[in-house]
Backbone as JSON Lines, residues from 0, in Angstrom:
{"i":0,"aa":"M","n":[89.83,102.24,113.52],"ca":[89.99,102.0,114.92],"c":[88.92,102.59,115.61]}
{"i":1,"aa":"A","n":[88.05,102.15,116.54],"ca":[87.39,102.86,117.55],"c":[88.19,103.6,118.57]}
{"i":2,"aa":"R","n":[87.73,105.3,118.72],"ca":[88.12,105.67,119.67],"c":[87.8,104.8,120.94]}
{"i":3,"aa":"P","n":[88.66,104.92,121.72],"ca":[88.0,105.18,123.37],"c":[87.5,105.63,123.82]}
{"i":4,"aa":"K","n":[85.92,105.25,124.9],"ca":[85.1,106.6,125.1],"c":[85.79,106.97,126.45]}
{"i":5,"aa":"S","n":[85.67,108.03,126.29],"ca":[86.18,108.92,127.26],"c":[85.43,109.64,128.45]}
{"i":6,"aa":"S","n":[86.05,109.95,130.03],"ca":[84.8,110.5,130.61],"c":[83.48,111.21,130.26]}
{"i":7,"aa":"T","n":[83.95,111.79,129.46],"ca":[83.3,113.32,128.92],"c":[82.09,112.35,127.92]}
{"i":8,"aa":"D","n":[82.36,111.68,127.26],"ca":[81.6,110.83,126.5],"c":[80.49,109.86,127.59]}
{"i":9,"aa":"N","n":[80.99,109.57,128.6],"ca":[80.11,108.78,129.37],"c":[79.42,109.55,129.95]}
{"i":10,"aa":"D","n":[79.75,110.77,130.8],"ca":[78.98,112.31,131.28],"c":[78.11,112.26,129.64]}
{"i":11,"aa":"A","n":[78.33,112.17,128.87],"ca":[77.36,112.56,128.22],"c":[75.92,112.09,127.59]}
{"i":12,"aa":"L","n":[76.42,110.38,128.0],"ca":[75.43,108.83,128.09],"c":[74.71,108.8,129.21]}
{"i":13,"aa":"F","n":[74.96,109.8,130.81],"ca":[74.44,109.47,131.75],"c":[73.35,110.13,131.83]}
{"i":14,"aa":"D","n":[71.79,109.72,132.0],"ca":[70.54,110.78,131.52],"c":[71.02,111.29,133.26]}
{"i":15,"aa":"R","n":[70.79,111.71,133.7],"ca":[70.44,112.51,134.95],"c":[69.62,113.59,134.82]}
{"i":16,"aa":"E","n":[68.7,113.59,134.31],"ca":[67.87,114.56,134.56],"c":[66.42,113.73,134.41]}
{"i":17,"aa":"L","n":[67.09,112.28,133.91],"ca":[65.03,111.38,133.38],"c":[64.29,112.47,133.11]}
{"i":18,"aa":"A","n":[63.95,112.96,132.56],"ca":[63.09,113.98,132.2],"c":[62.28,112.99,131.38]}
{"i":19,"aa":"D","n":[62.13,111.74,131.13],"ca":[61.25,111.14,130.82],"c":[60.03,110.21,131.93]}
{"i":20,"aa":"L","n":[60.78,110.16,132.84],"ca":[59.64,109.59,134.2],"c":[59.1,111.08,134.74]}
{"i":21,"aa":"P","n":[57.78,110.44,135.13],"ca":[57.02,111.14,136.05],"c":[57.85,111.42,137.29]}
{"i":22,"aa":"P","n":[57.39,112.51,138.09],"ca":[58.27,113.34,139.06],"c":[58.51,112.61,139.94]}
{"i":23,"aa":"E","n":[57.4,111.56,140.58],"ca":[57.81,110.46,141.4],"c":[58.35,109.37,141.1]}
{"i":24,"aa":"A","n":[58.54,109.0,139.98],"ca":[59.49,107.98,139.5],"c":[60.98,108.29,139.16]}
{"i":25,"aa":"R","n":[61.08,109.57,139.36],"ca":[62.25,110.73,139.26],"c":[62.86,110.52,140.63]}
{"i":26,"aa":"W","n":[61.97,111.0,141.39],"ca":[62.54,111.33,142.84],"c":[63.23,109.79,142.9]}
{"i":27,"aa":"R","n":[62.12,109.12,143.05],"ca":[62.43,107.52,143.73],"c":[64.01,106.53,142.46]}
{"i":28,"aa":"E","n":[64.1,107.13,141.91],"ca":[65.5,106.93,140.91],"c":[66.46,107.69,141.53]}
{"i":29,"aa":"W","n":[66.52,108.99,141.8],"ca":[67.49,109.79,142.38],"c":[68.04,109.28,143.41]}
{"i":30,"aa":"M","n":[66.48,108.98,144.4],"ca":[67.01,108.49,145.88],"c":[67.65,107.14,145.49]}
{"i":31,"aa":"N","n":[67.26,105.94,144.67],"ca":[68.32,104.77,144.68],"c":[69.79,104.91,144.15]}
{"i":32,"aa":"R","n":[70.25,106.06,143.36],"ca":[71.23,105.92,142.86],"c":[71.58,106.9,144.0]}
{"i":33,"aa":"V","n":[71.46,107.63,144.67],"ca":[72.01,107.94,146.11],"c":[72.8,107.21,147.21]}
{"i":34,"aa":"E","n":[71.77,105.9,147.54],"ca":[71.73,105.3,148.31],"c":[72.77,104.0,147.75]}
{"i":35,"aa":"G","n":[72.42,103.77,146.42],"ca":[73.42,102.95,145.99],"c":[74.8,103.23,145.72]}
{"i":36,"aa":"A","n":[74.65,104.65,145.78],"ca":[76.42,104.68,145.32],"c":[77.53,105.15,147.03]}
{"i":37,"aa":"I","n":[76.49,104.97,147.86],"ca":[77.07,105.79,149.12],"c":[76.95,103.84,149.47]}
{"i":38,"aa":"F","n":[76.12,103.21,149.34],"ca":[76.37,101.75,149.64],"c":[77.65,100.78,149.22]}
{"i":39,"aa":"A","n":[77.66,101.59,148.23],"ca":[78.39,100.5,147.16],"c":[80.22,100.8,147.91]}
{"i":40,"aa":"S","n":[80.13,101.96,148.41],"ca":[81.42,102.51,148.73],"c":[82.04,102.05,149.91]}
{"i":41,"aa":"Q","n":[83.2,101.46,150.29],"ca":[83.98,101.85,151.53],"c":[84.34,102.87,151.96]}
{"i":42,"aa":"A","n":[84.19,104.1,151.35],"ca":[85.04,105.33,151.75],"c":[83.56,106.09,151.55]}
{"i":43,"aa":"I","n":[84.04,107.3,152.83],"ca":[82.93,108.46,152.17],"c":[82.94,109.25,150.85]}
{"i":44,"aa":"V","n":[81.5,109.39,150.31],"ca":[81.26,109.63,149.5],"c":[80.81,111.02,149.66]}
{"i":45,"aa":"P","n":[81.94,112.11,148.37],"ca":[81.65,112.94,148.88],"c":[80.27,114.02,148.09]}
{"i":46,"aa":"R","n":[79.52,115.09,148.83],"ca":[78.46,115.78,148.06],"c":[78.57,116.17,146.77]}
{"i":47,"aa":"E","n":[80.1,116.29,146.73],"ca":[79.8,116.32,144.77],"c":[79.65,115.37,144.13]}
{"i":48,"aa":"T","n":[80.48,114.18,144.47],"ca":[80.07,113.25,143.82],"c":[78.82,112.54,143.57]}
{"i":49,"aa":"L","n":[77.46,113.02,144.59],"ca":[76.52,112.44,144.72],"c":[75.99,113.52,143.9]}
{"i":50,"aa":"A","n":[76.01,114.59,144.22],"ca":[75.71,115.94,143.15],"c":[75.4,115.45,141.74]}
{"i":51,"aa":"E","n":[76.4,114.94,141.17],"ca":[76.76,114.37,140.13],"c":[76.01,113.68,139.25]}
{"i":52,"aa":"L","n":[75.09,112.56,140.15],"ca":[74.17,111.65,139.76],"c":[73.08,111.59,139.8]}
{"i":53,"aa":"V","n":[71.93,113.09,140.2],"ca":[71.35,113.78,140.33],"c":[71.01,114.58,139.2]}
{"i":54,"aa":"G","n":[69.95,114.99,139.25],"ca":[69.33,116.08,138.43],"c":[69.52,117.39,138.66]}
{"i":55,"aa":"R","n":[69.33,118.84,138.26],"ca":[69.26,119.82,138.95],"c":[68.22,120.32,139.41]}
{"i":56,"aa":"E","n":[67.16,119.56,139.37],"ca":[66.13,119.87,139.99],"c":[66.33,119.58,141.49]}
{"i":57,"aa":"A","n":[66.91,118.3,141.95],"ca":[67.33,117.47,143.06],"c":[67.66,118.09,144.28]}
{"i":58,"aa":"V","n":[67.2,118.17,145.46],"ca":[68.16,118.85,146.27],"c":[68.3,117.58,147.15]}
{"i":59,"aa":"L","n":[69.53,117.58,147.18],"ca":[70.41,116.48,147.48],"c":[70.01,115.8,149.05]}
{"i":60,"aa":"D","n":[69.79,117.42,149.88],"ca":[69.53,116.94,151.18],"c":[68.01,116.78,151.53]}
{"i":61,"aa":"D","n":[67.26,117.1,150.51],"ca":[65.88,116.41,150.56],"c":[65.92,114.71,149.99]}
{"i":62,"aa":"L","n":[67.11,114.3,149.4],"ca":[66.72,113.21,148.62],"c":[67.35,112.28,149.58]}
{"i":63,"aa":"I","n":[68.52,112.56,150.86],"ca":[68.84,111.46,151.6],"c":[67.66,112.04,153.24]}
{"i":64,"aa":"A","n":[66.97,113.12,153.12],"ca":[66.51,113.24,153.9],"c":[65.56,111.81,154.01]}
{"i":65,"aa":"D","n":[64.64,111.4,152.75],"ca":[63.7,110.82,152.25],"c":[64.46,109.37,152.78]}
{"i":66,"aa":"I","n":[65.44,109.33,152.47],"ca":[66.08,107.94,152.01],"c":[66.3,107.51,153.43]}
{"i":67,"aa":"R","n":[67.01,108.35,154.15],"ca":[67.07,108.59,155.78],"c":[65.57,108.05,156.79]}
{"i":68,"aa":"D","n":[64.94,108.78,156.28],"ca":[63.64,108.06,157.13],"c":[62.88,107.22,156.79]}
{"i":69,"aa":"E","n":[63.17,106.63,155.58],"ca":[62.82,104.78,155.0],"c":[63.2,103.76,155.77]}
{"i":70,"aa":"L","n":[64.88,104.53,156.17],"ca":[66.06,103.2,156.79],"c":[65.61,103.24,158.78]}
{"i":71,"aa":"K","n":[64.81,104.14,158.83],"ca":[64.93,104.07,160.85],"c":[64.4,103.04,160.8]}
{"i":72,"aa":"A","n":[63.67,102.09,160.1],"ca":[63.42,101.07,161.16],"c":[64.42,99.97,160.82]}
{"i":73,"aa":"R","n":[65.63,100.25,160.03],"ca":[66.87,99.15,159.52],"c":[67.62,99.56,160.43]}
{"i":74,"aa":"P","n":[68.75,98.65,160.65],"ca":[70.21,98.35,161.46],"c":[70.81,99.2,160.77]}
{"i":75,"aa":"Y","n":[71.08,100.0,159.85],"ca":[71.61,100.9,159.01],"c":[71.18,102.18,158.82]}
{"i":76,"aa":"D","n":[72.1,103.6,158.37],"ca":[71.51,104.78,158.15],"c":[72.61,105.44,157.53]}
{"i":77,"aa":"L","n":[72.5,106.19,157.09],"ca":[73.44,107.48,155.71],"c":[73.63,108.85,156.62]}
{"i":78,"aa":"V","n":[74.79,108.48,156.92],"ca":[75.27,109.74,158.07],"c":[76.41,110.2,157.35]}
{"i":79,"aa":"P","n":[76.22,111.96,157.51],"ca":[77.03,112.85,157.72],"c":[78.57,112.66,157.9]}
{"i":80,"aa":"V","n":[79.74,112.3,157.29],"ca":[80.82,112.58,157.51],"c":[82.03,113.3,157.33]}
{"i":81,"aa":"A","n":[82.82,113.96,157.81],"ca":[83.74,114.48,157.03],"c":[83.44,115.18,156.01]}
{"i":82,"aa":"G","n":[82.09,115.8,155.78],"ca":[82.19,116.29,154.61],"c":[81.13,115.82,152.88]}
{"i":83,"aa":"G","n":[81.16,114.73,153.36],"ca":[80.37,113.35,152.79],"c":[79.51,112.63,153.56]}
{"i":84,"aa":"W","n":[79.29,111.37,152.88],"ca":[77.85,110.52,153.35],"c":[78.62,109.34,152.85]}
{"i":85,"aa":"R","n":[77.98,108.24,154.0],"ca":[78.77,107.06,154.83],"c":[77.38,106.19,155.38]}
{"i":86,"aa":"H","n":[77.33,105.17,154.71],"ca":[76.63,104.15,154.85],"c":[77.38,103.16,156.32]}
{"i":87,"aa":"L","n":[76.5,103.55,157.54],"ca":[76.81,102.79,158.67],"c":[75.69,102.48,159.7]}
{"i":88,"aa":"T","n":[75.95,101.28,160.55],"ca":[75.68,100.51,160.88],"c":[75.48,100.63,162.37]}
{"i":89,"aa":"R","n":[73.94,100.72,163.16],"ca":[73.67,101.25,164.01],"c":[73.78,100.85,165.65]}
{"i":90,"aa":"P","n":[74.92,102.08,166.07],"ca":[75.66,100.68,167.37],"c":[75.71,100.17,168.24]}
{"i":91,"aa":"R","n":[74.04,99.62,168.22],"ca":[73.72,98.62,169.3],"c":[73.63,97.15,168.15]}
{"i":92,"aa":"Y","n":[74.27,97.63,167.34],"ca":[74.43,96.27,166.31],"c":[76.23,96.32,166.36]}
{"i":93,"aa":"A","n":[76.9,97.07,167.46],"ca":[78.32,97.02,166.76],"c":[79.05,95.24,167.56]}
{"i":94,"aa":"E","n":[78.06,95.13,168.71],"ca":[78.59,93.61,169.26],"c":[78.72,92.46,168.79]}
{"i":95,"aa":"A","n":[76.86,92.57,167.89],"ca":[77.12,91.8,167.29],"c":[77.75,91.07,165.24]}
{"i":96,"aa":"I","n":[78.08,92.59,165.45],"ca":[78.82,92.59,164.06],"c":[80.49,92.6,164.46]}
{"i":97,"aa":"R","n":[80.42,92.36,165.54],"ca":[82.14,92.29,165.73],"c":[82.13,90.7,166.19]}
{"i":98,"aa":"Q","n":[81.16,89.97,166.93],"ca":[80.96,88.79,166.92],"c":[81.12,87.86,165.59]}
{"i":99,"aa":"A","n":[79.88,88.26,164.49],"ca":[80.29,87.94,163.21],"c":[81.74,87.78,163.06]}
{"i":100,"aa":"R","n":[82.42,89.12,162.95],"ca":[83.79,88.96,162.71],"c":[84.72,88.32,163.49]}
{"i":101,"aa":"G","n":[84.47,88.09,164.32],"ca":[85.71,87.19,165.18],"c":[86.25,87.86,165.89]}
{"i":102,"aa":"E","n":[85.89,89.1,166.08],"ca":[87.14,90.47,166.71],"c":[87.86,89.91,168.14]}
{"i":103,"aa":"R","n":[86.45,89.58,168.64],"ca":[86.38,89.49,170.19],"c":[87.59,88.5,170.7]}
{"i":104,"aa":"N","n":[87.76,87.23,169.72],"ca":[88.64,86.4,170.2],"c":[89.58,86.12,169.3]}
{"i":105,"aa":"S","n":[90.21,87.33,168.53],"ca":[91.17,86.89,167.73],"c":[92.52,87.12,167.68]}
{"i":106,"aa":"G","n":[92.53,88.21,169.26],"ca":[93.97,88.43,169.88],"c":[94.52,89.14,169.05]}
{"i":107,"aa":"D","n":[93.92,90.52,168.27],"ca":[94.63,91.15,167.78],"c":[93.91,92.45,168.62]}
{"i":108,"aa":"G","n":[95.25,93.21,168.54],"ca":[95.31,94.42,169.81],"c":[94.67,95.8,169.16]}
{"i":109,"aa":"E","n":[94.83,95.63,167.93],"ca":[94.3,96.71,166.56],"c":[93.02,96.47,166.8]}
{"i":110,"aa":"T","n":[92.0,95.82,166.82],"ca":[91.0,95.51,166.56],"c":[89.84,96.02,168.17]}
{"i":111,"aa":"A","n":[90.89,95.68,169.32],"ca":[90.48,95.78,171.27],"c":[89.45,97.13,170.89]}
{"i":112,"aa":"P","n":[88.77,97.21,171.58],"ca":[88.17,98.49,172.31],"c":[89.1,99.54,172.71]}
{"i":113,"aa":"L","n":[88.73,100.82,172.23],"ca":[89.9,101.46,173.78],"c":[89.95,101.55,174.23]}
{"i":114,"aa":"S","n":[90.52,101.2,175.61],"ca":[91.02,101.34,176.74],"c":[90.35,103.06,177.69]}
{"i":115,"aa":"Q","n":[90.25,102.64,178.83],"ca":[89.8,104.32,179.35],"c":[90.69,105.18,179.35]}
{"i":116,"aa":"T","n":[91.9,104.93,179.7],"ca":[93.12,105.95,178.81],"c":[93.13,106.43,177.36]}
{"i":117,"aa":"E","n":[92.68,105.6,176.74],"ca":[93.03,105.63,175.04],"c":[92.19,106.68,175.1]}
{"i":118,"aa":"S","n":[90.65,106.33,175.56],"ca":[89.61,106.77,175.35],"c":[90.3,108.77,176.05]}
{"i":119,"aa":"L","n":[90.61,108.83,177.29],"ca":[90.47,109.9,177.56],"c":[91.36,110.66,177.13]}
{"i":120,"aa":"V","n":[92.25,110.57,176.24],"ca":[93.8,110.48,175.25],"c":[92.89,111.1,174.5]}
{"i":121,"aa":"V","n":[91.94,110.74,173.54],"ca":[91.34,111.01,172.37],"c":[90.75,112.1,172.49]}
{"i":122,"aa":"A","n":[89.95,112.37,173.77],"ca":[88.69,113.41,173.92],"c":[89.85,114.36,174.6]}
{"i":123,"aa":"A","n":[90.58,114.1,175.25],"ca":[91.71,115.38,175.16],"c":[92.29,116.13,174.09]}
{"i":124,"aa":"V","n":[93.05,115.21,172.85],"ca":[93.06,116.06,171.66],"c":[91.98,116.83,170.94]}
{"i":125,"aa":"A","n":[91.18,115.89,170.78],"ca":[89.86,116.04,170.69],"c":[89.91,118.03,170.66]}
{"i":126,"aa":"Y","n":[89.69,117.8,171.98],"ca":[88.99,119.72,172.37],"c":[90.25,120.24,172.47]}
{"i":127,"aa":"H","n":[91.37,120.18,172.39],"ca":[92.33,121.08,172.95],"c":[93.8,120.82,172.04]}
{"i":128,"aa":"Q","n":[93.33,120.6,170.7],"ca":[94.51,120.07,169.77],"c":[94.59,121.41,168.71]}
{"i":129,"aa":"P","n":[96.01,122.07,168.93],"ca":[97.22,121.07,168.97],"c":[97.38,120.63,170.18]}
{"i":130,"aa":"I","n":[98.19,119.91,170.81],"ca":[98.47,119.61,171.97],"c":[99.72,118.29,171.96]}
{"i":131,"aa":"T","n":[100.56,118.51,172.8],"ca":[101.29,117.87,173.26],"c":[101.0,116.55,174.15]}
{"i":132,"aa":"R","n":[101.83,115.63,174.1],"ca":[101.7,114.51,174.92],"c":[101.68,114.81,176.49]}
{"i":133,"aa":"E","n":[103.31,115.47,176.69],"ca":[103.48,115.73,178.17],"c":[101.75,116.77,178.63]}
{"i":134,"aa":"R","n":[101.37,117.63,177.37],"ca":[100.1,118.67,178.39],"c":[99.16,117.44,178.34]}
{"i":135,"aa":"V","n":[98.96,116.46,177.79],"ca":[97.53,115.95,177.95],"c":[98.25,114.91,179.06]}
{"i":136,"aa":"S","n":[99.32,114.17,179.49],"ca":[99.56,114.35,180.32],"c":[99.27,114.81,181.65]}
{"i":137,"aa":"Y","n":[99.7,116.31,181.62],"ca":[99.13,117.12,182.81],"c":[97.3,117.32,183.28]}
{"i":138,"aa":"M","n":[96.97,117.37,181.93],"ca":[95.26,117.28,182.28],"c":[95.23,116.21,182.35]}
{"i":139,"aa":"L","n":[95.09,114.6,182.19],"ca":[94.38,113.47,182.42],"c":[94.97,113.63,183.88]}
{"i":140,"aa":"G","n":[96.65,113.64,184.51],"ca":[97.02,113.63,185.84],"c":[97.41,112.35,185.72]}
{"i":141,"aa":"R","n":[97.77,111.42,184.6],"ca":[98.73,110.14,184.74],"c":[99.52,110.37,183.3]}
{"i":142,"aa":"D","n":[100.54,109.88,183.28],"ca":[101.72,109.58,182.14],"c":[101.51,108.72,180.69]}
{"i":143,"aa":"I","n":[101.04,109.33,179.72],"ca":[100.71,109.22,179.13],"c":[102.25,108.55,178.19]}
{"i":144,"aa":"G","n":[101.8,107.26,178.02],"ca":[102.98,106.61,177.13],"c":[103.11,106.99,175.88]}
{"i":145,"aa":"R","n":[104.1,106.79,175.42],"ca":[104.32,106.87,173.63],"c":[103.69,105.94,173.13]}
{"i":146,"aa":"D","n":[103.57,104.62,173.76],"ca":[103.16,103.22,173.2],"c":[101.69,103.74,172.81]}
{"i":147,"aa":"T","n":[100.71,104.44,173.5],"ca":[99.5,104.68,173.68],"c":[99.17,106.05,172.49]}
{"i":148,"aa":"I","n":[100.26,106.76,172.63],"ca":[100.08,107.53,171.56],"c":[99.95,106.93,170.16]}
{"i":149,"aa":"A","n":[100.98,106.1,169.91],"ca":[101.62,105.06,169.02],"c":[100.08,104.11,168.2]}
{"i":150,"aa":"R","n":[99.83,103.68,169.44],"ca":[98.49,102.98,169.03],"c":[97.15,103.44,168.24]}
{"i":151,"aa":"L","n":[97.14,104.87,168.79],"ca":[95.9,105.43,168.43],"c":[96.35,106.53,166.91]}
{"i":152,"aa":"K","n":[97.55,106.27,166.73],"ca":[98.06,107.21,165.38],"c":[97.84,105.68,164.33]}
{"i":153,"aa":"R","n":[98.42,104.28,165.02],"ca":[97.64,103.24,163.78],"c":[96.49,102.96,163.66]}
{"i":154,"aa":"L","n":[95.66,103.35,164.92],"ca":[94.39,103.22,164.78],"c":[93.64,104.0,163.44]}
{"i":155,"aa":"G","n":[94.45,105.64,163.1],"ca":[93.85,106.57,162.45],"c":[93.18,107.47,163.06]}
{"i":156,"aa":"L","n":[93.07,107.43,164.69],"ca":[92.58,108.16,165.36],"c":[93.04,109.99,165.32]}
{"i":157,"aa":"L","n":[94.5,109.83,165.6],"ca":[95.53,111.16,166.17],"c":[96.7,110.96,164.6]}
{"i":158,"aa":"G","n":[97.32,112.17,164.7],"ca":[97.43,112.53,163.73],"c":[98.79,113.24,164.31]}
{"i":159,"aa":"A","n":[100.25,113.98,163.46],"ca":[101.14,114.4,163.77],"c":[100.68,116.06,163.66]}
{"i":160,"aa":"G","n":[100.68,117.1,164.43],"ca":[100.14,118.04,164.31],"c":[101.7,119.5,164.14]}
{"i":161,"aa":"P","n":[101.48,120.69,164.0],"ca":[102.59,121.18,164.21],"c":[103.57,121.58,165.58]}
{"i":162,"aa":"R","n":[104.69,121.62,165.57],"ca":[105.64,121.24,166.69],"c":[105.33,123.06,167.43]}
{"i":163,"aa":"M","n":[105.73,122.56,168.68],"ca":[105.27,123.88,169.21],"c":[106.6,124.96,169.38]}
{"i":164,"aa":"P","n":[106.01,126.13,169.4],"ca":[107.2,127.01,169.12],"c":[107.23,127.35,170.83]}
{"i":165,"aa":"Q","n":[108.24,126.91,171.02],"ca":[108.95,126.89,172.35],"c":[110.29,125.41,172.56]}
{"i":166,"aa":"V","n":[111.09,126.25,173.43],"ca":[112.19,125.14,173.4],"c":[112.08,123.32,173.56]}
{"i":167,"aa":"G","n":[112.72,123.31,172.56],"ca":[112.94,121.71,172.4],"c":[111.94,121.37,171.0]}
{"i":168,"aa":"A","n":[111.0,122.65,170.76],"ca":[110.18,122.22,169.57],"c":[109.16,120.97,169.84]}
{"i":169,"aa":"P","n":[108.77,120.52,171.07],"ca":[108.16,119.66,170.89],"c":[106.28,119.11,169.87]}
{"i":170,"aa":"L","n":[106.98,117.56,170.05],"ca":[105.6,117.56,168.38],"c":[104.38,117.82,169.21]}
{"i":171,"aa":"T","n":[103.43,118.07,168.34],"ca":[101.8,117.83,168.96],"c":[100.68,117.13,168.29]}
{"i":172,"aa":"Y","n":[99.97,116.61,168.94],"ca":[98.71,115.79,167.95],"c":[97.81,115.85,167.84]}
{"i":173,"aa":"V","n":[97.51,116.25,166.85],"ca":[95.62,116.56,166.42],"c":[94.89,115.58,166.04]}
{"i":174,"aa":"T","n":[93.46,115.61,165.88],"ca":[92.85,114.09,165.3],"c":[92.76,114.14,163.75]}
{"i":175,"aa":"T","n":[92.48,113.52,163.22],"ca":[92.26,113.39,161.86],"c":[91.11,113.08,161.28]}
{"i":176,"aa":"Q","n":[90.69,112.53,160.05],"ca":[89.53,112.17,159.5],"c":[89.25,111.03,159.79]}
{"i":177,"aa":"G","n":[90.0,110.14,160.16],"ca":[89.35,108.8,160.43],"c":[88.86,109.2,162.13]}
{"i":178,"aa":"F","n":[89.25,110.18,162.67],"ca":[88.77,110.22,164.07],"c":[87.03,110.74,163.52]}
{"i":179,"aa":"L","n":[86.8,112.0,162.68],"ca":[85.48,111.89,162.45],"c":[84.86,110.66,162.11]}
{"i":180,"aa":"E","n":[85.48,109.99,160.99],"ca":[84.6,108.6,160.66],"c":[84.14,108.12,161.76]}
{"i":181,"aa":"K","n":[85.22,107.77,162.96],"ca":[84.6,106.71,163.92],"c":[83.97,107.3,164.25]}
{"i":182,"aa":"F","n":[83.67,108.54,164.4],"ca":[82.93,109.0,165.63],"c":[81.42,109.79,165.24]}
{"i":183,"aa":"G","n":[81.54,109.6,163.88],"ca":[80.31,109.65,162.59],"c":[80.08,111.35,162.66]}
{"i":184,"aa":"M","n":[80.89,112.32,163.0],"ca":[80.8,113.55,162.56],"c":[81.4,114.13,161.32]}
{"i":185,"aa":"N","n":[80.85,115.01,160.96],"ca":[80.9,115.61,159.62],"c":[81.89,117.26,159.69]}
{"i":186,"aa":"S","n":[82.1,117.68,161.35],"ca":[83.59,118.29,161.19],"c":[83.63,118.06,162.77]}
{"i":187,"aa":"L","n":[85.02,119.0,163.27],"ca":[85.16,119.52,164.54],"c":[83.85,120.06,165.12]}
{"i":188,"aa":"R","n":[83.34,120.74,164.72],"ca":[81.97,121.54,165.08],"c":[81.02,120.92,165.64]}
{"i":189,"aa":"D","n":[81.12,119.65,165.02],"ca":[79.99,118.1,165.56],"c":[80.59,117.79,167.47]}
{"i":190,"aa":"L","n":[81.5,117.75,167.8],"ca":[81.65,117.88,168.87],"c":[80.96,118.41,170.26]}
{"i":191,"aa":"P","n":[80.26,117.49,170.87],"ca":[79.58,118.4,172.14],"c":[79.78,119.27,172.3]}
{"i":192,"aa":"D","n":[79.52,120.31,173.39],"ca":[80.23,121.2,174.58],"c":[80.92,120.05,175.08]}
{"i":193,"aa":"I","n":[82.13,121.42,175.59],"ca":[83.04,120.35,176.35],"c":[82.33,120.07,177.77]}
{"i":194,"aa":"E","n":[81.31,121.11,178.3],"ca":[80.76,120.72,179.86],"c":[79.85,119.19,179.58]}
{"i":195,"aa":"T","n":[79.24,119.39,178.41],"ca":[78.43,118.1,178.45],"c":[79.59,116.96,178.36]}
{"i":196,"aa":"A","n":[80.34,116.81,177.43],"ca":[81.67,115.78,177.04],"c":[82.33,115.59,178.42]}
{"i":197,"aa":"Q","n":[82.84,116.32,179.51],"ca":[83.31,116.24,180.84],"c":[82.41,115.3,181.99]}
{"i":198,"aa":"D","n":[81.0,115.33,181.79],"ca":[80.38,114.41,182.47],"c":[80.61,112.89,181.74]}
{"i":199,"aa":"F","n":[81.59,112.67,180.62],"ca":[81.51,111.58,180.49],"c":[83.35,110.93,180.2]}
{"i":200,"aa":"V","n":[83.74,112.05,180.2],"ca":[85.33,111.87,180.34],"c":[86.29,111.36,181.84]}
{"i":201,"aa":"F","n":[85.38,112.04,182.43],"ca":[85.61,111.93,184.29],"c":[84.89,111.42,184.66]}
{"i":202,"aa":"S","n":[83.83,110.56,184.37],"ca":[83.26,109.3,185.02],"c":[83.41,108.01,184.78]}
{"i":203,"aa":"D","n":[83.97,106.76,185.55],"ca":[84.61,105.85,185.9],"c":[83.43,104.7,185.14]}
{"i":204,"aa":"R","n":[82.26,104.76,185.55],"ca":[81.56,104.03,184.71],"c":[81.96,102.43,185.06]}
{"i":205,"aa":"D","n":[82.07,102.46,186.01],"ca":[82.48,100.84,186.54],"c":[84.03,100.58,185.72]}
{"i":206,"aa":"G","n":[84.55,101.76,185.36],"ca":[85.76,101.31,184.57],"c":[85.86,100.87,183.2]}
{"i":207,"aa":"R","n":[84.39,100.77,182.93],"ca":[84.52,100.77,181.11],"c":[83.4,101.24,180.4]}
{"i":208,"aa":"P","n":[84.29,102.56,180.63],"ca":[83.38,103.72,179.05],"c":[83.85,103.57,178.15]}
{"i":209,"aa":"D","n":[82.71,103.87,177.62],"ca":[82.0,104.05,176.21],"c":[83.16,104.83,175.37]}
{"i":210,"aa":"D","n":[83.52,104.74,174.3],"ca":[84.41,105.66,173.64],"c":[83.58,106.33,173.01]}
{"i":211,"aa":"L","n":[82.22,106.25,172.56],"ca":[81.16,107.08,172.06],"c":[80.36,107.78,173.08]}
{"i":212,"aa":"A","n":[79.98,107.87,173.72],"ca":[79.69,108.0,174.59],"c":[80.52,109.33,175.98]}
{"i":213,"aa":"L","n":[81.52,108.84,175.59],"ca":[83.09,109.81,175.98],"c":[82.87,110.67,175.61]}
{"i":214,"aa":"L","n":[82.58,111.13,174.61],"ca":[82.65,112.53,173.2],"c":[80.96,112.87,173.27]}
{"i":215,"aa":"G","n":[80.12,112.74,174.03],"ca":[79.32,113.27,174.43],"c":[78.02,112.76,173.21]}
{"i":216,"aa":"E","n":[78.77,112.02,172.4],"ca":[77.56,111.28,171.2],"c":[76.16,110.88,171.85]}
{"i":217,"aa":"D","n":[75.11,110.74,171.35],"ca":[74.22,110.03,171.66],"c":[74.1,108.9,170.95]}
{"i":218,"aa":"T","n":[74.12,107.63,171.49],"ca":[74.94,106.45,170.74],"c":[73.57,105.26,170.2]}
{"i":219,"aa":"S","n":[71.89,105.75,170.65],"ca":[71.41,105.41,170.06],"c":[70.8,105.92,168.63]}
{"i":220,"aa":"T","n":[71.42,107.1,168.11],"ca":[71.54,107.67,166.76],"c":[72.09,107.76,166.21]}
{"i":221,"aa":"D","n":[73.0,109.21,166.05],"ca":[74.12,109.48,165.5],"c":[75.64,108.82,165.56]}
{"i":222,"aa":"A","n":[75.69,108.37,166.07],"ca":[76.73,107.96,166.35],"c":[77.73,105.97,166.24]}
{"i":223,"aa":"L","n":[77.39,105.87,164.96],"ca":[77.59,104.26,164.31],"c":[78.72,103.89,164.26]}
{"i":224,"aa":"E","n":[78.89,102.66,163.4],"ca":[79.92,101.53,163.42],"c":[79.77,101.91,161.81]}
{"i":225,"aa":"P","n":[80.72,101.59,161.17],"ca":[81.08,101.07,160.01],"c":[80.44,100.22,159.87]}
{"i":226,"aa":"F","n":[79.82,100.5,158.43],"ca":[78.69,99.06,157.96],"c":[79.7,98.3,157.4]}
{"i":227,"aa":"A","n":[79.23,96.98,158.14],"ca":[79.49,95.66,157.76],"c":[79.1,95.09,156.52]}
{"i":228,"aa":"G","n":[79.54,95.33,154.8],"ca":[79.32,95.16,153.66],"c":[80.28,94.38,153.29]}
{"i":229,"aa":"D","n":[80.34,94.63,151.99],"ca":[81.57,93.76,151.61],"c":[83.22,94.64,151.89]}
């Protein structure tokens, strides 16, 4: 009876180096492998995973830079998010994607855009985490109810942080990896400086703040929507 192939066997059969190909064809194949792996994934693809697909002479950042250069005229891009890469559509197509998905008339509160208050809460937590609900209320000058926090947790933007070392040990809240994914950030270090963000956080803009602009992102380039794939 034949022994089932193990992951070690598969690794041995997978040709990363492509030494039989000329340099240009080899580079193109590596580019295709990286783009294909990211395109096919519904989640963030870690750098370590992508590095396993290419040869030792391949510089992953250079491969991705070449892919992104080719995608400049396309409605999507490869974006560094939470320590990996993800295929995201550009923000100017967000409305068309929502329309195609029927989200505007679905009546599903979980797919509705963030309200002004919810956007302000997310921004406050992002810059001051871990932070209590009471502290957020104080900062924003309005009562932030438990329902607001609960919805942001269901959306995967906020999570529970450590309890504060004070009387009553109140709960604190922090942002999540889902927050990084939504706003197209690799880490919290990618948050814009607080002065820049405040220009958005504390402006009404006709009562319809954009939750991406709220965090100081340039929505024309890097702040992208999840790719509307399979």
